[in-house]
C-alpha positions in Angstrom: 52.4 123.8 129.9 53.7 120.3 131.2 52.5 116.9 129.5 50.1 114.9 131.9 51.9 111.6 131.1 51.3 108.8 133.2 54.9 107.4 133.6 54.3 104.4 135.6 53.9 102.3 133.1 56.8 103.8 131.3 59.2 103.4 133.7 58.3 99.9 134.4 58.7 99.3 130.4 62.0 100.7 130.4 63.2 98.9 133.3 63.8 102.3 135.3 64.7 102.0 138.7 63.3 103.9 141.6 66.1 106.3 142.6 66.3 107.4 138.5 62.5 107.5 138.4 62.0 109.7 141.0 65.2 112.2 140.3 62.9 112.5 136.8 59.8 113.6 138.6 61.6 115.7 141.2 63.5 117.2 138.6 60.5 117.9 135.8 58.3 119.0 138.9 61.0 122.3 139.1 61.4 122.8 135.8 57.7 123.0 135.3 57.3 125.5 138.2 60.5 127.2 137.4 59.5 127.4 133.7 55.5 128.9 134.8 57.3 132.0 136.7 60.2 132.5 133.6 57.3 132.6 130.8 56.0 135.7 132.9 59.0 137.7 132.4 59.9 140.8 130.3 61.8 140.5 126.9 64.6 142.7 128.9 64.7 140.2 131.9 65.2 137.4 129.7 67.6 138.9 127.3 69.7 140.2 130.7 69.5 136.2 131.9 70.8 134.8 128.8 73.5 137.3 128.7 74.3 136.6 132.5 74.2 132.5 131.6 76.4 132.7 128.3 79.3 135.3 130.3 79.7 132.5 133.1 80.5 129.7 130.9 82.2 131.3 127.7 84.7 133.6 129.8 88.3 132.1 129.5 88.7 131.0 132.9 85.5 128.8 133.4 85.7 127.5 130.0 89.0 126.5 130.6 88.4 124.9 133.5 85.6 123.2 131.7 87.4 121.8 128.4 90.7 120.2 131.0 87.8 118.3 132.7 86.1 117.2 129.5 89.4 115.9 128.0 91.0 114.7 131.3 86.9 112.7 131.6 86.9 111.2 128.0 90.5 111.1 127.2 90.0 112.6 123.9 90.1 115.9 122.5 92.3 118.7 121.3 92.5 121.0 124.3 93.4 124.1 122.0 90.9 124.5 119.8 88.4 122.9 122.1 88.7 126.4 123.4 87.4 128.0 120.3 84.1 126.8 121.0 83.5 129.1 123.7 83.2 131.5 120.7 80.5 129.2 119.7 78.6 130.3 122.6 79.0 134.2 122.0 77.7 133.6 118.2 74.5 131.5 119.7 73.8 134.5 122.3 74.5 137.2 119.7 71.7 135.5 117.3 69.4 135.4 120.3 69.8 139.1 121.5 68.8 140.2 117.6 65.6 138.3 118.0 62.3 138.9 119.7 60.6 135.9 122.3 58.2 137.7 123.7 55.0 138.8 122.6 55.2 140.0 118.9 57.7 138.3 117.1 56.9 139.4 113.4 54.2 141.1 111.4 53.1 140.4 108.0 51.2 143.6 106.8 50.3 142.4 103.3 48.8 139.2 104.7 47.1 141.0 108.0 49.3 138.4 109.9 50.8 139.0 113.7 52.6 136.4 115.3 53.1 135.8 118.9 55.9 133.8 120.4 54.8 131.1 123.4 58.2 128.7 125.2 57.1 125.1 125.0 57.7 124.1 128.6 60.2 121.8 129.7 62.6 120.7 127.1 65.0 117.3 127.5 68.6 117.5 126.4 70.7 114.7 125.4 74.5 115.9 126.0 77.7 114.3 123.5 80.8 113.2 125.1 82.1 115.1 122.3 80.6 118.3 123.2 80.0 118.1 127.2 80.1 121.8 127.6 79.0 123.9 124.1 76.1 121.7 123.8 74.4 122.4 127.4 75.7 126.1 127.2 74.3 126.7 123.8 71.1 124.9 124.3 70.2 126.8 127.7 70.8 129.8 126.3 68.1 128.8 123.3 66.0 127.3 125.4 66.0 130.5 128.2 65.7 132.7 125.3 62.3 131.2 124.5 61.2 131.2 128.1 61.4 127.9 128.8 63.4 125.5 131.1 65.4 122.6 130.2 66.8 119.1 131.8 69.7 117.7 130.4 71.2 113.7 130.6 74.8 113.8 129.9 77.0 111.0 128.5 78.1 108.8 131.2 81.7 109.6 130.1 81.9 113.2 130.7 79.0 113.5 133.3 81.2 115.4 135.8 82.2 118.4 133.1 78.6 118.3 132.3 77.7 119.0 136.0 79.7 121.6 136.6 78.8 123.4 133.1 75.0 122.9 135.0 76.7 124.4 138.2 78.2 127.3 136.6 74.8 127.8 134.7 72.5 128.2 137.3 75.0 130.1 139.3 74.4 132.8 136.3 70.6 132.3 136.9 70.7 133.1 140.6 73.1 136.4 140.2 69.9 137.7 138.2 67.5 136.2 140.0 65.8 134.0 138.0 64.9 130.5 139.1 67.5 128.0 139.0 65.6 125.2 138.5 65.4 126.4 134.9 68.6 124.5 134.3 68.7 121.1 135.8 70.9 117.9 135.3 70.5 114.3 136.0 72.8 111.8 137.7 73.2 113.3 141.1 71.0 110.7 142.9 70.6 108.0 140.0 73.0 106.3 137.5 72.9 107.8 133.9 72.2 105.6 131.4 70.0 104.9 128.0 66.9 103.9 129.9 66.8 107.0 132.1 67.6 109.5 129.5 64.8 107.9 127.6 62.8 108.4 130.0 63.3 111.6 130.7 62.5 112.4 126.9 59.3 110.8 127.3 58.3 113.1 129.9 59.3 116.2 128.9 57.6 118.7 126.9 60.0 118.2 123.4 63.4 116.6 123.0 66.9 118.3 121.8 69.2 115.0 120.9 72.7 115.3 119.7 74.5 112.1 119.7 74.8 109.1 118.0 72.1 107.3 116.1 70.8 105.3 118.9 70.4 108.2 120.7 68.2 110.1 117.9 66.2 107.0 117.7 65.5 106.5 121.0 64.4 110.2 121.2 61.7 109.7 117.7 61.1 106.6 119.8 59.7 108.7 122.9 56.7 109.8 121.7 57.5 113.4 122.3 58.2 116.2 119.7 61.9 115.8 119.0 64.8 117.5 117.0 67.5 115.2 116.6 70.4 115.0 114.1 72.1 112.7 111.6 75.4 111.2 111.2 78.3 113.5 109.7 80.4 112.8 107.2 81.0 116.2 105.5 82.4 116.0 102.5 84.1 118.6 100.1 84.6 119.1 96.3 87.7 120.5 95.0 86.9 121.7 90.7 89.7 122.8 88.7 89.1 126.0 89.6 90.2 125.5 93.0 93.4 125.8 91.5 93.3 129.4 91.8 93.8 129.1 95.9 94.7 125.2 96.3 96.7 126.6 99.3 93.4 128.1 101.1 91.6 125.0 100.0 94.3 123.1 101.9 94.3 125.6 104.9 90.3 125.2 105.5 90.8 121.4 105.2 93.5 121.3 107.9 91.2 123.5 110.3 88.4 121.7 110.0 90.0 118.2 109.9 91.9 119.3 113.1 89.2 121.6 115.1 89.6 119.4 118.3 90.9 116.4 116.7 88.1 115.9 114.2 85.6 115.0 116.9 83.0 116.7 115.3 80.0 116.0 112.7 81.0 118.5 110.3 84.8 117.8 110.2 85.7 117.3 106.9 85.7 113.6 106.3 86.6 113.2 102.1 87.6 115.5 99.4 86.7 115.0 95.9 89.3 116.0 93.7 89.7 116.8 89.8 92.6 115.0 88.1 93.6 118.0 87.0 94.7 119.3 90.3 95.2 116.2 92.0 98.8 115.8 92.7 99.0 119.7 93.1 96.3 119.2 95.9 97.8 116.4 97.6 101.0 118.5 98.0 99.5 121.1 99.5 97.4 119.0 102.2 100.9 117.9 102.8 102.1 121.3 103.0 99.7 122.4 105.9 100.6 119.7 107.8 99.1 116.2 106.2 100.6 112.6 106.3 99.9 110.8 103.4 99.4 106.9 104.6 100.9 104.1 102.7 98.9 101.4 101.6 100.4 99.2 104.5 99.3 102.1 107.0 96.2 102.5 105.8 95.4 99.1 106.6 96.7 99.1 109.8 94.6 102.4 110.6 91.8 100.4 109.2 92.4 97.6 111.4 92.4 100.0 114.3 89.6 102.1 113.8 87.1 99.4 112.8 86.9 96.4 113.9 85.7 93.0 111.4 82.0 93.9 111.1 82.9 97.7 110.5 81.6 98.9 113.7 83.8 102.2 114.7 86.1 101.7 117.5 85.3 104.4 120.0 88.9 104.7 121.2 90.1 106.2 118.2 87.3 108.9 118.5 89.1 112.3 118.5 92.9 111.0 118.4 96.0 113.1 117.3 97.5 111.9 114.0 100.5 110.7 116.6 98.1 108.5 119.0 96.0 107.2 116.0 99.5 105.8 114.1 100.5 105.0 117.5 97.3 103.0 118.0 97.8 101.0 114.3 101.5 100.3 115.1 103.3 103.0 113.5 105.1 106.3 114.2 104.8 109.8 112.3 106.8 113.3 112.8 105.4 115.4 115.6 104.8 117.9 113.0 101.9 116.1 111.4 98.3 117.3 111.9 96.1 114.9 110.4 96.3 111.8 108.3 95.5 111.4 104.7 94.2 108.2 103.1 94.5 108.6 99.3 92.9 107.1 96.5 93.7 107.7 92.8 90.7 106.8 91.0 86.9 106.6 91.5 85.0 106.2 95.3 84.7 103.1 96.3 81.1 101.9 97.2 81.5 98.3 98.3 81.3 96.9 101.9 85.2 96.7 101.8 86.6 100.2 100.6 83.3 102.1 101.2 84.6 101.7 104.8 87.1 105.2 104.0 83.7 106.6 103.1 82.3 106.7 106.5 82.3 109.2 109.2 85.6 109.0 111.2 85.1 111.5 114.0 89.1 111.9 114.5 92.0 113.5 112.5 91.3 111.2 109.2 90.8 112.4 105.7 90.1 110.3 102.7 90.9 112.1 99.1 89.6 110.5 96.4 90.0 111.8 92.3 87.2 112.3 89.8 87.9 112.4 86.3 86.0 114.1 83.5 83.0 116.4 84.2 81.5 118.0 87.1 79.0 115.9 87.3 81.4 113.0 88.1 82.2 114.6 91.3 78.4 114.9 92.0 78.2 111.1 91.5 81.0 110.7 93.5 79.0 112.2 96.4 76.0 110.7 96.1 77.9 107.6 96.3 79.5 108.4 99.7 76.5 109.5 101.0 74.8 106.2 100.3 77.9 104.7 102.8 77.0 107.4 105.4 76.5 111.3 106.0 73.3 112.0 104.0 71.5 115.1 105.0 74.4 116.7 106.6 76.4 119.1 105.1 78.7 119.0 101.6 81.4 121.8 101.2 82.4 122.7 97.9 86.0 125.1 96.8 85.1 126.1 93.5 85.2 129.7 91.4 82.4 128.3 89.2 78.7 129.7 90.0 77.3 127.1 87.1 79.3 123.8 89.6 78.3 125.4 93.0 74.4 125.7 91.5 74.6 122.4 90.4 75.8 120.7 93.3 73.1 122.7 95.3 70.1 121.4 93.2 71.1 117.9 93.8 73.0 117.4 97.0 70.8 116.0 99.5 72.1 117.6 102.1 70.6 120.8 104.6 73.7 122.9 104.1 76.7 123.7 101.6 79.9 125.5 102.5 81.4 127.4 99.5 85.5 127.7 100.3 84.9 127.5 103.9 86.2 125.3 106.2 83.2 123.0 107.0 83.5 122.9 111.0 84.0 126.2 111.6 81.2 127.4 109.3 78.0 125.1 108.7 77.1 125.3 112.6 77.5 129.4 112.1 80.2 131.3 112.0 81.1 135.2 112.7 82.0 134.7 108.6 78.8 133.6 107.6 75.1 133.9 107.6 74.0 130.5 109.3 72.7 130.3 112.4 74.9 129.2 115.3 74.1 125.9 116.9 75.6 122.7 118.1 72.8 120.5 116.7 72.6 120.2 113.0 69.5 118.7 111.4 70.1 116.6 108.4 66.1 116.6 107.4 63.9 113.5 106.1 67.1 112.0 104.7 68.3 111.4 107.8 65.2 110.7 109.7 65.1 114.1 110.9 62.1 116.9 111.8 64.5 119.4 110.0 67.2 120.2 107.9 67.9 123.4 109.3 70.7 124.2 111.6 68.3 123.9 115.2 68.2 127.5 116.5 65.8 129.6 118.6 62.8 129.3 116.4 63.0 125.6 116.9 62.4 126.1 120.7 59.3 127.7 120.9 55.7 128.0 119.3 54.1 130.5 117.8 50.6 131.5 117.7 49.3 133.0 114.2 46.8 135.8 114.7 45.0 136.5 111.4 42.9 139.4 110.2 39.8 139.4 107.1 41.2 140.9 104.0 39.2 144.0 103.0 38.5 142.2 99.7 39.2 138.5 98.7 42.3 137.3 97.6 41.2 134.9 94.8 41.7 134.1 90.9 39.0 133.4 88.5 39.1 130.2 87.2 40.7 130.8 83.8 43.8 132.0 86.0 43.4 128.8 88.5 43.9 126.3 85.7 45.5 128.1 83.0 45.4 125.9 79.7 43.0 122.9 81.6 40.3 125.5 81.8 37.3 124.2 80.5 34.7 127.0 80.5 31.7 123.9 79.3 32.6 122.2 82.5 31.8 125.0 84.8 28.0 125.4 83.0 27.0 122.3 85.1 25.7 123.6 88.6 25.8 121.4 91.6 23.5 121.4 94.9 25.6 122.5 97.9 24.0 120.2 100.1 
């Protein structure tokens, strides 16, 4: 299964030092050997393996340890809501156990098609600092279910947490007799940097890259088939029908915005609110824990979050609202759960004001008023996506099916959540049918290979076996060409040579 790349020139091109090159080659050789053994295992053995690996990471004792380590290392994140991410691992395991990955996985009798699953080989996975435990656990379960091996490149800021996660999963492999080298992580012998990660991506058979746009670009430039993700900036619409349950709308947004202090790309970043419910909506947002910033405070927060070139400052990622306010030079009450930057009219899209339409990755929510027809809400969404977040997600709190349909017809995103907290829903939930994942594809809109949630079928190759029909499935020309059919033109005979 391994790709026969001549890596020597690639290492030199990327300026990868000898220790790092040797570690990559050694890890790949071990993974390749382990994968070749593992792909001969039965479906029952595969499923028992992923159960063991998932349990050892997702049990409350071990995941608490990982969460504590991750927050201590990175110095950001919320320990309470982050621990809930272990249920995402349970969801990924649930999805995997319900599908087949060995032998025949699907049949289409009317087309005489039978599909067989095949492994990809050795997968390279890049881990973000915001999910140093969930990302490797979820991706490893999918990789193993599809009979692959996987090598992780950790984020330097949370390398110890990811290394501990991999140690636990290797224990899970060992206790069922599976090759431990199916799961490995770089960084034990050489320093992890961008060049090392890119070299790993070039070496392996496939890449799963979750992180910033720099990581995504390097994944696609590696020359290896890759699934990478686009930037978040999830945006909600509250139309006039949201008045039927404004408290739930606000509560959903609070849950989405505050999960792990807004560090996820799926956390609500913006709400576009109809003028008829504007004042009541703001009151409900404050009621569930929001703190409405004054104009002076908004300016201070802006200066704390972005530099003069409008690059987001990493020190403000995943901060509590109190710490964010402190970074901006003021204080807020301890009971406040998120900050609100509000505008009374329109969505600003200039280089200066458009900054509030960007991805925040922290406990800051921007709210925008739309007036008149629902089309104006759609236009506002489009404007926000011109600033950031195209391809990712939109939510809508509406009881008007026509509004939901109109949004779905034109929104340039891979997923739309209806009356749900986006960060709890669009990557899969026990309350909806979205595939569980920690990697969200954003389609060609964001330069991604898929607009789907990256899940099991992305981790495998599929062989289609086709048998001939008993009689041809064809239409006569008049049916094929419809009104454009011209029988006179069909009388002309051409030689097949």
